[in-house]
N, C-alpha and C positions, 0 to 999 in steps of 0.2 A: 201265198195268199190267193184266195179265190178272186177271179175277175168280176164276179157278180157284185153290183153296187149294194144290193141288200145284204149279201154275205159280208162285205167290207164294213157296212154299218153295224151289223150284228157283232162282228169281232171287236169293234171299238166299244160297243155297249158292254159286252161281257168282260172285256179287259179293264174297263173303268170300274166295274163292280168288283172284280178281283182285287184291284189296287185299294179300293175303299175298304174291303173286308180285312185285308192284311194289315192295313194301317190301324184300323179299329182294334183288331186282336192284339197287335203289338203294343198299342197304347195301354190296353187293359193289363197285359202281362207286365209291362214296365211299372205300372202303379202298384202291382202286387209282388214286386221284387224280382222279376225276370226280364232282363234286358236283351235276351237272345232274339235275333231276327229270324224270320222265316227264311229257309234256304231254297233257292231257285234251282230247278232241274229242267232242262229242255229235252225234248224227244222229237224225233222225225219219223214221218210215215214214208216208207219207201225212200229213205235217204233224203227226204225233203221234197221229193217230186210231187207228192200228194199232201203236202202240208205237215202238220205236227202240232206241237203245243208246249206248254210249260206248266209245271206244278210247283207250288210253294209249300214246303212242309215245315211244320213246327218242330222246334227242339223239344224233346220229351223229357219228363222228369221233374218239372217245376210247376208249370201251369197246365200243360197239355199231356194227356195220355197219348193222343194221336191227333194230328191235324193236317189237312191237305186242302189247298185251294187251287183248283185246276182250270185252265183254259185251253181249248183246242180248236183247231179248224182243219177239217179234212176236205179236200176238193179234188175233182176229177175233170178239170178243164181239158186235159190232154187225152181223154178217153171218150170220144163222141158217142160210142154205143152204150155207155153207162147212163142209166136213168138218173142216178143221184148226182147232183151238181156239187153240193157242199153240205157240210154239217158243222155248225159252230156252237160251242157250248162252254158254259161255266158250270162246273160241278164241284161241290165242296162238302166235306163233312168234318166237323170239329168234335172231338171227344175230349173234354176237359179231364184233368187228373182228379179234381175234387168231385166226389160222388154227388154232391148237392148241386153242382152246376150241370145243367142238361146238355146233352149232345144236340147238334143241329145238322140237318141236311138241306142243302139248297141246290137246285138244278134249274138252269135257264138255257134253252137252246133254240137255235133256228136251223131248220132243215129245209133245203131247197132242191127242187128237181131241175133237170135241164130244161124243161118246158116253162120254167118260171114260177110254177106253183110251189108253195112252201108253207110251213106251219111252225108255230112256236110250241114248245113244251116247257111248262112252268110248274115247278114243284117247290114245296117247302114243308118241313115237318120237324117238330120239336120232340126230342127223345130223352126224357129224364130217367136216370136210374132210380132216383128218389123223387117222388112227385112233390112239387110246390105249386099250389093252385094259382098263385099270383103270376108265376112265370108262364104258365099255360094261357092264362087270360090275356097277358100282355102280347104274347106271340100271335094268338088267335085274333086279337083286335088289330094288330098290325097287318095281317093278311087280309082281313075283311075290309079295312079302310083303303088298302092299296088296290083292291079289286072288288068293289062292292057289287057290281053287276054279275061277276063271275063266281063269287065266293060260294054260293050255295051249291052250285054244280061241282066246283072244284073240291069242296069239302067232302061231298058225297063220293066223288071219284077217289079221293085220297083215302077215305075210310075203307073203301073196297080194296084198293091197291095194297095198302099196308096191313091188311088183315092176314093173320097166320092161322089157317084153318086147323092145322095139326095141334096147335096149342090153344086154340079158341081165344085168341087175344090179338091185339094190334101191336105193331112196332110203332112207338110214339104215341103221344096223347092228343095231338092236333095236327091235321094234315091239309095240304092244298095240292091238287094235282089237276092240271089242265093238259090234256093230250090233244095233239093235232088242232091247235087253236089258231084260227085266222078269220078276220072279218074283211070287209071291203075297204076298211080304212087302215092303210099300212102304217101311217104315223101313229094312230091311236094304239095299234097293236104293239109297236115298238115302245111307246110310252108306258103301256101296261107292264111289259117285261121289265123295263128300267125302274119304274116306280115300285113294283113288287120287290125287285131285288134290293133296291136301296132301303125300303121299309123294313124288310125282314133282317137285313144285315145290321142296320142301325139298332133295331130292337134287340137282336140277339147279343150284340156287344154290350148293351145296357144290362141285359139279363145276366150275362157272364160276370160282369163287374159286380152286380148286386149279390149274386150267389157267392162269390168269393169273399166279399165283404162281410156278409151275414154268417158265413160258415167257415171260419178260419181253421177250425179243428174238426177232424172226422174220427169215428171210432171203428173198430173191426167189423161191426155189423154193416156199417155204411159201405165198406170196401167189399164185403160179400155181396151186398145188393147190387153194387156196380158190376162186379164180375159176372153175376147171373144175367144182368140186363145186357151187358156187352156180348155174352154168349148168344142170347136171343137175337141181338142185332146181326151178329155173324151168321147165324142160322138163316135169318130172313134174306140177307143180301145174297148168300151163295146158293140158296135153294129156290127162291121165289122172284128175286129182283130181275125183271126183264132187261133193264138197261145194262146191268153188270154182265149178265150172261151174253147179251148181244155183242157187247164190246169185246169180250174175251173170245168169242167165236169168229169175229171178223178178222182179227189179226193178233199177233203176240208181241207187238212192238211197243206196247205201253202197259204191260201187265202191272207194274208197280203203281202207275197212275190210276188205273182202273180199280185196283185193290186198295187204294188209299183210303177207302171208307171203312176198312176193318179196324177194330180197336186193337190195342197193343197186347192185350192179355184176354184169354178166354178159358172157360172151364171145359176141358176135353171130355170129362166124364159126364157132365150135364148134357153136352151136345150129343154124345153117343146114346144117352138115355132116350132121346127123342126119335131115334131111328124107328122104333116100333110103332110110332104114331103116324108115320108117313107111308103113303101108298107106294108100291113098286112101280117103276124102278127107282123112285127118288129115295127110298130107304137105302139103296145101295150107294147113292151119292152121299148121304149123311155118313155112312160108314167110311167111305173113302176119304171124306173131308176130315173126319176125326183121326183116321190113320195117318193123314198127312201132317197132323199137328204133333209137336214134340210131346213125348210122354212125361210131362212135368205138371206140377200143380202150383200156380196156374200155368197154362201153356202159352209161351210167347209167340206172337205172330210177327216174326222178323221179315225182312225183305226176302230172304231165302225161302222162308215158309210161304210167303205170298206167291212166289213164283211156282212153288210146288202145288199150291191150291189152285192157281190159275190153270195149270196143266191138268189137274184132276178134273176140273169143271169141263174143260174142252174134251177130254177123253170120254167123259161120261155121256155128253150129248152127241158125240160121234157114234157111240155105241147105241144110244137110245134117243134118236132125234124126235121121236114121238113125245118124249118127256117135256119138250118145250111147251106143249099144251098146258102143262101144269104151272107155268110161269104166271105171276100176278098180272092182272089187268085192271084198269080203272072202271071198266064197264061190266065186269063179271068176277065172281069169286072162283079161283082156280080149284079144280076137283082133286084135292090132295088129302082129303080126310078119309081115313079108314072107316069102315062101317061101325066099328066099336068105339070110335072117338066121339 
């Protein structure tokens, strides 16, 4: 654990949010006939010398397609020359099995430098395979009520960050993204992070329960829509998401945790079809990612496949470091669209 008081407080905050979310998800699953508990896995950074974390993963096949609720704290108290003091984060993605239940992504983190300066990163986005306007409205309202003063800016940043230029569409239907956020009021900033986390967690649990209650049966077209959307999610995460890429490039000690956001099944052919829409050298990345997937319909994204995908991403940016400029940002749209797109 970091020796910084603010980092200690941040770890307690995100750990409480993690427990709150897992409890809510398990309760919904139990109501709908799945009594399986989330499974805890711990990992260490440099054998624990620089921290580590834990992830709770959902049992797949009844309620969840894929689900991971991760908490980590990396710290460098023993390396005085390093500018980064600590990074503490909750990062979670839930992909329900039912296509009518939307996926959700939540990220709340505190990053602190050795000189004491630090900032919060706060994100939330709802990702339906099949759109239901009442779920979008509920999640949007929760974010707005939790952060009324920040919502307009965060929504605009999120809309930019989660835009996919090659496909001319967004990942998700409503977004919140605050990058490098800090005011002079430390307690108010902590309360914002806590209140936002609690609000979106509780709202999503309600949405999940309602979606499963209202849609107990699904048809083949629903499954096809979900597979297509999950493929788009896969594409955005591994070609545009700056947080995922940064995590993979820094170290290889938590690949499964970092890749926990990926859905369990994708359409390899659909992914490959998007290669021609992406500028070089990212078109090569799309090809390599599709090559790393099993040649099956649909293509399973197993733990072994995730490790291969992580290695593929690392090798690509080692060969093409300039391609990092194409990663998404909240303040600008990445230049990844071909002239004909």
